[in-house]
VOVEX-336208 format. One line per 3 residues: number of its first residue (from 0); for each residue x, y, z of C-alpha. Coordinates in pm, 1 decimal. Layout:
<kolnus>
NUM> X Y Z | ...
</kolnus>
This chain:
<kolnus>
0> 12832.9 -3159.3 -5363.4 | 12804.1 -3390.5 -5598.3 | 13010.3 -3487.2 -5889.7
3> 12900.1 -3460.3 -6204.6 | 12918.6 -3840.8 -6241.3 | 12735.4 -3913.9 -5942.0
6> 12428.6 -3720.5 -6112.8 | 12440.4 -3856.3 -6398.4 | 12458.5 -4229.4 -6264.9
9> 12166.3 -4071.1 -5986.6 | 11949.3 -4003.0 -6309.1 | 12030.0 -4344.7 -6482.3
12> 11953.2 -4550.5 -6228.7 | 11607.7 -4370.1 -6181.5 | 11519.9 -4326.0 -6515.5
15> 11632.5 -4590.0 -6704.5 | 11294.0 -4660.2 -6855.5 | 11368.1 -4296.3 -7075.8
18> 11638.2 -4509.5 -7292.6 | 11650.8 -4717.7 -7563.8 | 11972.3 -4871.8 -7695.9
21> 12021.9 -4670.9 -8034.3 | 12203.7 -4972.8 -8214.7 | 11956.5 -5234.9 -8160.0
24> 11645.5 -5095.1 -7994.2 | 11676.1 -5307.1 -7712.7 | 11525.9 -5118.3 -7398.7
27> 11809.4 -5013.1 -7189.8 | 11939.3 -5135.4 -6778.0 | 12175.4 -4886.2 -6542.0
30> 12478.7 -5076.1 -6395.1 | 12690.1 -4865.7 -6240.7 | 12818.0 -4595.4 -6446.2
33> 12654.5 -4797.2 -6748.3 | 12333.8 -4796.5 -6942.2 | 12344.3 -5170.4 -7099.8
36> 12078.9 -5336.3 -7319.0 | 11987.4 -5704.8 -7370.5 | 12235.3 -5738.9 -7641.8
39> 12548.3 -5675.0 -7483.3 | 12605.8 -5339.6 -7611.0 | 12720.7 -5072.1 -7354.4
42> 12755.9 -4695.0 -7270.9 | 12944.8 -4572.0 -7012.1 | 12900.7 -4241.1 -6839.2
45> 13161.2 -3996.4 -6916.2 | 13361.0 -3758.3 -6575.4 | 13131.3 -3525.6 -6650.7
48> 12795.5 -3707.6 -6590.6 | 12746.0 -3719.1 -6959.6 | 12627.7 -4015.9 -7246.7
51> 12769.3 -4070.1 -7536.5 | 12519.2 -4225.4 -7806.8 | 12712.4 -4229.9 -8176.7
54> 12877.5 -4528.0 -8294.4 | 13180.7 -4282.3 -8408.9 | 13306.0 -3992.0 -8354.8
57> 13103.5 -3695.2 -8523.7 | 13287.9 -3346.7 -8656.8 | 13073.4 -3059.5 -8626.1
60> 13119.0 -2725.9 -8788.9 | 13017.4 -2600.1 -8442.3 | 13277.3 -2514.7 -8203.7
63> 13367.4 -2494.9 -7817.7 | 13385.2 -2117.3 -7888.4 | 13081.3 -2054.5 -8063.9
66> 12875.2 -2202.6 -7814.5 | 13018.2 -1985.5 -7540.5 | 12882.4 -1641.6 -7694.8
69> 12568.1 -1779.3 -7773.3 | 12550.6 -1865.4 -7407.8 | 12676.9 -1505.1 -7289.3
72> 12436.4 -1352.7 -7545.4 | 12132.8 -1602.1 -7384.8 | 12213.3 -1506.9 -7034.2
75> 12233.2 -1140.7 -7122.6 | 11845.4 -1125.0 -7186.0 | 11877.4 -1108.0 -7564.5
78> 11563.2 -1397.9 -7603.4 | 11384.5 -1322.8 -7244.8 | 11066.7 -1259.5 -7461.1
81> 11104.2 -1612.0 -7622.0 | 11192.0 -1777.3 -7295.3 | 10930.7 -1596.8 -7126.2
84> 10661.0 -1741.7 -7392.1 | 10824.1 -2098.2 -7406.5 | 10802.3 -2115.9 -7015.2
87> 10430.8 -2105.5 -7016.0 | 10378.0 -2446.6 -7216.8 | 10650.1 -2590.9 -7011.5
90> 10551.3 -2596.9 -6631.4 | 10589.3 -2996.0 -6538.3 | 10665.6 -3132.8 -6917.3
93> 10908.9 -3361.7 -6966.9 | 11094.7 -3180.6 -7217.1 | 11346.7 -3327.6 -7465.9
96> 11579.7 -3081.2 -7574.7 | 11674.6 -3161.6 -7978.7 | 12026.4 -3007.3 -8088.3
99> 12016.2 -2833.1 -7758.3 | 12360.8 -2730.7 -7845.2 | 12534.1 -2563.3 -7468.2
102> 12164.6 -2602.1 -7321.6 | 12130.6 -2261.5 -7237.3 | 11785.0 -2273.1 -7352.8
105> 11669.7 -2538.8 -7138.9 | 11822.1 -2431.2 -6859.7 | 11671.3 -2088.1 -6843.6
108> 11370.3 -2233.2 -6886.4 | 11405.9 -2499.2 -6610.4 | 11542.6 -2147.1 -6395.5
111> 11166.1 -1972.9 -6449.5 | 10938.4 -2338.3 -6390.2 | 10937.5 -2700.4 -6285.5
114> 11000.6 -2912.0 -6493.8 | 10996.3 -3304.5 -6457.1 | 11332.5 -3547.3 -6552.4
117> 11402.2 -3342.7 -6890.4 | 11730.7 -3443.2 -7099.1 | 11915.5 -3201.1 -7366.3
120> 12137.8 -3370.1 -7669.9 | 12355.2 -3277.9 -7930.3 | 12610.0 -3390.4 -8183.8
123> 12853.0 -3155.7 -8049.5 | 13016.0 -3293.5 -7723.4 | 13181.3 -2969.8 -7715.9
126> 12862.4 -2816.0 -7642.8 | 12706.0 -3080.9 -7409.8 | 13045.3 -3088.2 -7193.9
129> 12979.1 -2714.6 -7172.8 | 12617.0 -2783.2 -7070.5 | 12739.2 -2953.2 -6772.1
132> 12836.5 -2659.2 -6600.5 | 12458.1 -2588.9 -6512.1 | 12357.1 -2714.7 -6189.8
135> 11982.8 -2799.6 -6311.3 | 11866.0 -3164.6 -6287.7 | 11883.4 -3201.5 -6633.7
138> 12046.7 -3459.7 -6791.8 | 12293.4 -3425.6 -7124.7 | 12380.4 -3658.8 -7410.0
141> 12599.3 -3672.6 -7711.3 | 12289.1 -3823.0 -7941.9 | 12203.3 -3861.7 -8275.2
144> 11869.8 -3708.3 -8418.7 | 11846.6 -3930.1 -8670.9 | 11848.3 -4226.4 -8432.7
147> 11707.9 -4138.6 -8147.1 | 11853.9 -4316.1 -7821.6 | 11476.9 -4288.1 -7619.2
150> 11230.1 -4486.2 -7613.0 | 10866.8 -4500.7 -7722.3 | 10654.0 -4200.6 -7591.2
153> 10855.1 -4125.6 -7324.7 | 10843.8 -3765.0 -7316.3 | 10569.7 -3532.7 -7323.1
156> 10760.1 -3209.1 -7449.7 | 11020.0 -3142.8 -7777.8 | 11179.9 -2844.0 -7796.8
159> 11328.3 -2752.9 -8148.8 | 11500.7 -2396.6 -8091.4 | 11710.2 -2338.5 -8418.0
162> 11810.6 -2683.0 -8505.8 | 11734.0 -2971.7 -8773.5 | 11411.2 -3158.3 -8726.4
165> 11315.6 -3547.4 -8766.4 | 10922.0 -3534.2 -8724.0 | 10911.7 -3919.1 -8728.3
168> 11154.1 -3966.9 -8465.3 | 11004.9 -3732.3 -8289.4 | 10643.8 -3847.2 -8318.7
171> 10832.0 -4175.2 -8205.3 | 10924.1 -4069.9 -7859.9 | 10655.1 -3811.8 -7785.2
174> 10387.7 -3906.1 -7597.7 | 10026.3 -3908.3 -7714.6 | 9869.2 -3522.1 -7729.7
177> 10187.1 -3438.5 -7633.0 | 10345.5 -3090.6 -7793.4 | 10634.1 -3024.4 -8022.3
180> 10776.8 -2652.2 -7990.1 | 10965.3 -2553.5 -8269.1 | 11118.1 -2211.8 -8310.4
183> 11271.5 -2085.0 -8678.4 | 11432.3 -1749.1 -8762.5 | 11185.8 -1540.4 -8983.0
186> 11326.5 -1284.3 -9224.0 | 11421.8 -963.8 -8982.9 | 11630.6 -1171.9 -8749.4
189> 11947.6 -1060.0 -8657.4 | 11896.3 -848.0 -9006.6 | 12161.3 -556.2 -8914.8
192> 12410.3 -843.7 -8824.4 | 12360.4 -995.0 -9183.9 | 12382.9 -671.0 -9360.5
195> 12698.2 -619.0 -9150.2 | 12874.3 -885.8 -9246.3 | 12731.0 -979.1 -9611.7
198> 12687.3 -614.6 -9738.4 | 12688.0 -733.4 -10127.8 | 12575.5 -1014.5 -10117.1
201> 12150.6 -1005.8 -10094.7 | 12097.4 -1338.1 -10100.0 | 12215.3 -1352.0 -9700.7
204> 12047.8 -1032.8 -9574.1 | 11755.4 -1214.2 -9701.3 | 11607.6 -1568.0 -9666.4
207> 11268.7 -1743.1 -9552.8 | 11191.9 -2021.8 -9364.6 | 10819.9 -2075.6 -9534.7
210> 10891.7 -2453.8 -9654.3 | 11008.0 -2485.5 -9262.0 | 10630.5 -2448.8 -9157.7
213> 10445.4 -2554.5 -9365.5 | 10645.9 -2875.9 -9350.6 | 10598.5 -2839.1 -8990.3
216> 10159.0 -2768.3 -9024.4 | 10203.8 -3116.5 -9222.3 | 10370.9 -3302.5 -8975.4
219> 10163.8 -3228.9 -8676.2 | 9778.3 -3093.6 -8551.6 | 9649.3 -2839.9 -8370.1
222> 9912.0 -2619.0 -8489.4 | 9926.7 -2305.2 -8273.2 | 10171.0 -2062.7 -8469.8
225> 10339.9 -1711.7 -8271.7 | 10566.2 -1410.8 -8458.0 | 10790.1 -1282.5 -8206.1
228> 10972.5 -963.5 -8287.2 | 11179.2 -713.2 -8097.2 | 11479.0 -530.9 -8084.7
231> 11738.5 -599.3 -7832.5 | 11987.9 -327.1 -7694.0 | 12347.6 -532.6 -7726.6
234> 12543.1 -478.8 -7375.4 | 12844.4 -321.5 -7452.0 | 13051.1 -589.6 -7327.8
237> 12873.2 -853.6 -7495.8 | 12908.8 -682.7 -7892.7 | 13186.9 -903.7 -7950.4
240> 12988.7 -1232.4 -7890.1 | 12685.3 -1092.4 -8054.5 | 12923.2 -1123.2 -8388.1
243> 13114.4 -1506.0 -8243.1 | 12697.6 -1663.9 -8180.2 | 12604.9 -1837.1 -8510.7
246> 12747.9 -1982.0 -8844.2 | 12666.2 -1633.9 -8982.0 | 13019.1 -1558.3 -8903.1
249> 13155.1 -1820.3 -9055.5 | 13254.8 -1669.4 -9374.5 | 13372.8 -1329.3 -9220.7
252> 13702.1 -1249.8 -9220.2 | 13889.1 -1126.1 -8884.7 | 13927.5 -818.3 -8984.3
255> 13597.1 -760.3 -9099.2 | 13448.8 -832.3 -8742.9 | 13688.1 -612.7 -8609.3
258> 13613.9 -314.2 -8807.9 | 13239.1 -445.0 -8747.1 | 13302.5 -456.8 -8331.9
261> 13420.4 -93.4 -8405.8 | 13160.7 29.2 -8537.5 | 12924.3 -108.0 -8285.1
264> 12576.5 -266.3 -8330.9 | 12410.2 -125.1 -8080.2 | 12110.4 -317.3 -8103.0
267> 11979.3 -630.7 -8286.9 | 11659.9 -746.7 -8381.7 | 11523.8 -1064.1 -8286.6
270> 11219.5 -1142.5 -8517.3 | 11109.0 -1516.8 -8501.2 | 10839.9 -1820.9 -8579.0
273> 10720.6 -2006.6 -8296.2 | 10537.4 -2345.2 -8366.0 | 10346.4 -2534.6 -8121.0
276> 10233.4 -2919.4 -8264.6 | 10032.3 -3197.9 -8110.8 | 10146.9 -3566.4 -8135.8
279> 9757.6 -3678.5 -8203.4
</kolnus>
């Protein structure tokens, strides 16, 4: 079995044309275990086969523990209806997964359909290192959403699942007629968890992504809209992961989480908007 750095090296040598320098926007060339541009900017593969494209160390509120619990919930089937819907749009696509976290969504899609050489990136290095535990042929890197290290018109599909957007950069790196698939929470998403965490705060129990949807519709053409709502029976051995998997838990004490875990949340509502737009 190849080492992770060997897999990463093979990818950058085969697909160096996918990248551009995030510092000067020059094209990149692979040299041994690095990508270099004509102006001398160099990015070295880590031992885990990833590239770090940030100019300085980034601090993220998202910690390794949260990504581990998120992966457990995704692997438990919590998002299977969503993944089945997305997979139908991803067959033979070259995908850029924006804000991929620990990579579980893209990995699950790669398990279901054939992908062209695809890339996932996040600003959190801990998440990207977790993503490298996967065995699919996906390249992982640490990058900035506002300054993508990818060449123009490189990807046929951009996945934007529960993560921020930069539509100018999306349009730049997306092929003509390529698609952006954005997934955002609807009003009922994790409502049982929000009520348990914040029983006295109505503002945290209710929210709307209406403005996010309108901005997407202004940014892309031929927008397909799908609302996906269902209830997921939480496996007993994953109920603590449910409490730990999202930023919702940041304002909740350990004692409160312990109390909620003993009461048990046996079912959770998944309520999502899926938006698919064309880059015309």
